[in-house]
Each structure stands twice: as structure tokens, then as C-alpha cells.
N, C-alpha and C positions, 0 to 999 in steps of 0.2 A: 417336336418332330416325330412322326410315326415311321418306323423302319420295317422294310421287308428285305431281308438279307438272303439272297439266293446264291446258289452254286452256278447255275446256268440259265438264269432268267426265268420267265414265267412258263415253265415246261409242262404244266398239267392243270387240270381243272381246279384242283384244291388250292394251288398257289394263286390261280387267277381269282378264285372266290375271295381269298384272303386279301388280295390287292383291291378288289372292289369294295370290300368291307372297310378297308383303311381309307379309301378315297371318299366313301360315303355317297357315291354316285357311279353311274355306269362309265366305263372307260371312254366311250365316244362322247361323253360330256365333259371330259377332263383335258386340261392343257399340260403338256409335258415339255420339259427341257432335258435334253440328253447331254451327257458329259463324256466325251470320247477319250479324254486325256490319258488315262492309264494305258490305253492301247499302244501308245507310242514309246512307253518306257521299258517294256519287257525285252529280255535279251534276244528273243526271236521275232521282235516286232517288224512289221512291214506296213506300208500305207494302206494295203487292202483291208487289214483288220478293222481299223477305225471306220473306213468307208462302209464295210458290211454292217457294223453296229449302227451307224447313223442312218443308213438307207433302209434298215430293216431286213437286210439280206443275210444276217447272221443266223446260225442254227440255234442261237440262244435268244428266245423271243423277248424283245424289250420295246423298241421303237415301232415295230410293226403290228402292234396289238389293236390298232384302230382308234388311236387318240383323236380328239377334236383338232388338236394342233400339236406339232412337234418342232421345237427350236433347238439349236445347237449352242451349248455354252462351253467354249474351249478355254480351259483355265489358264493356259500359257499366254493367252491374249488379254486377260483381264487387267494385269498391271498397267497396260497402255490405254485403258478405257476409263472414262470418268466413272468413279465408283458408284455414285448415285444412280447412274444410268443402268449399269448391269445389276445392281442390287434390286432395282425395281423389277427387272425381268425375273429374277429368282423369287421375289416375294409374290409375284402375280401367278406363278406356276402352281399347278396342283400337285405335280410330282416331278422329282428329279430322278432320271434314269442314268445310273453311273456304271460305266463300262468296266470290263475286266482288263487285265494286263499286268502291270506291276504296281503292287499296293503301296510301296514306299515312294515311288515316283508320283503316284496320285496324292498321297499325303503331303509330300513336299509342295506340290502346286496348289493344293487346297489351302495350305498355310500361306504360301507366297502371294496368292491371289486375294486372300482375305475371305474366301468362302468358308473356311473352317471356323472362323470367328462368327460368321453369320448363322451357321447351321442351327445352333441351339435356340435361336430366336424364332425359328420357323415352325411354330407349334402346330399349324394346320397342314403343313406340307408332308407329303409321303416321299420318303427316300427309298428307292429301290436299287439295291446293289447287285452287281453281277461279279461273282468271284472276288477279284481284287477290290472291286467297288464295295463289296461287303466287308472284306478284311480291313479296309482303311478306317472304319469307324470303331474298331476294337482297340484295346490298350496296347497289344503287341501282335505282330504277325508271326514271330518266332524265326529263329535262324534258318530253319528249313526252307523258308520262302524268300529269303533275302536274295535279290538279284541286283537291281539298281541300288546303289548305295548313296544315301543322302549325305550332304556335306557335314552334318552333325554326327553321322554314324548311327549305330543302333538299329532297332527294329520297331520303334515306337509308332503306334497308330494315333488316331485322334482321341480315343478314349471316350467316345459317346455312349458306349455300352461297357459293361464290366466283365465281358467274356470274349474269348477269341474264337476264330473260325478256321477250320481246316477243310478246304473245299476239295471237290473231285474225288471223294472217298471211293476207293476201289474201281475207279474208271479204267477201262482197258487201255486207253491211250495215255494214261498217267501212272506208270508203274511206281513212280516215286510217291504216290498218294495211297498206298495200301493201308489196310487197317493196322498193320504192325507199325508202319511209319507214323500213323496218326497217334498211336499210343506213345511212341518215343517223343514225338513233338509235344504232346500234352504233358508229359512228365516234366518237361523243362519250361513250360509256359508260365507257371506260377499263379494261375487263377483258373476259374472255370472255363470250359471250352466245349465247342461242338464240332464234330466231324460230320459233314453232310455230303450227300451225293446230288446228282443233277435233278432228282425228283423231289428235293427237299428245300425248304426255306425256313428261316427263323423270323418271327415278327416280334417287335418290341413297341409297346404302347404304354406310356406313363410308367416305365420301368418293369412292366409285366412282360415276361418272355414266354412265347409259345412256339412249338415246332409244328410246321405244316408239312406233311410228307406223304408221298405215295411210293417212297423208296426206302433207302437205308440211311441211318444216322446213329451217332453215338454221342453221349454227353460224358464229359470228364469233370470231376469235381462236382460241387453243389452250387448251382447258380442261386443268387439271392432270392429270385422269384421265378416261378414257372407256371 
């Protein structure tokens, strides 16, 4: 799986170019599945948030980029659907667009649905995360971001990468995401980490990590590959 881990979606030309490079073809020739689930789990969640994400009305560009097709994959519905049926939808998609919201709620339903187990086998698929959608694939999100609490406790992500992500760096609407808070968070996370703003994304292909940015970002620790 090829990863494009964003703070606020495809916000600039550099991130869009990175997306096209990962896809290996133009956006209008690619089929997408969007996953709105995380948008229901945040403490301040309301039904309008997932609708904006799915409909392309969000200020964080994801589903409205001009895909050839866009489908909706709601993780909470998957346990009631024949597995072979929904697995075929995922395998046939070129890209998974994963909404923001609550990262631990998203991780919980990725595991419960069976998607977490499937993801490592999707070698040709591009995973595009938005905020919590990006944090979910990391080893830990850190206590700073714990909102919804999973039945098992803790702050464990899926661990598909070996670094964590602190989103919304110095965003005026997120005073809790200041550079000082990022430093405190990174000091307790226990492995390499990136703090990124809305103009920044991190790509991961075959274990190689690269930062794509027209904004501000910081790295803490020394990632295994850059």
C-alpha cells in the first residue's frame, strides 16, 4: 500500500502532484472509495461533517478532486455484509480516501470490520488519510489526541508506519496544536514523529518516507528512512 498522509486533504499543487505520482495515472482515471467513519466518533461530531466529506463540500479536498468514480465504504456497516462482497470493492479501488474525526474510533472500526487486516495486502492501492485518517495508520496517536476511548484502552494505532503524526500544527483554530504542544507530545510518543500543518503531507512507499510541503512541519527523532 502507498500512503499519502495529510493534515487537511489535498490542499495544494505539491500534494496533488504527489497523489498523481502515487496513483500512476490522472485523478479522473482513478476510482475512489471514501471512508467517512472517523467523522462520527469525535466529541464534537455531527452528521453534517461526514456529509460534507462524502459530498465533496468539505474545505479539506478529498472526494471532490474529479475522480472517475467515488463510492462510500462505511466501516460500521461491514460486519453485516458478506465479507467477500465488500473486500472486492476495496480491492478494485485505486484509492481509499479516509476521513478525519477521531483516530481511535476509526482504528476500532478498521479492526472490527476486518479492513485493518486487509490493508497490508493492498500493494497497488493508494491510502489518503485526512488528519485522524492519517493518524490511524501510525503506532500511537499519543494521549494528547485521545477522545473516544476504545474498549481495550490505550492509544494504539494500526502500526502500518513506524512514526506518529501531530496534525494541525499552529493552526489558528486549534490552539491545542501549537509548536510547544507538539514538542511535549513528541517527547512522550517513544518513536519518530512528524508535526504537520494543512499545507503538508507525508508519503510512504516501500518504507521510504518523504515530506511534501508548501507550509510548515517538524520532525522529531530520526525516522528509519527519509
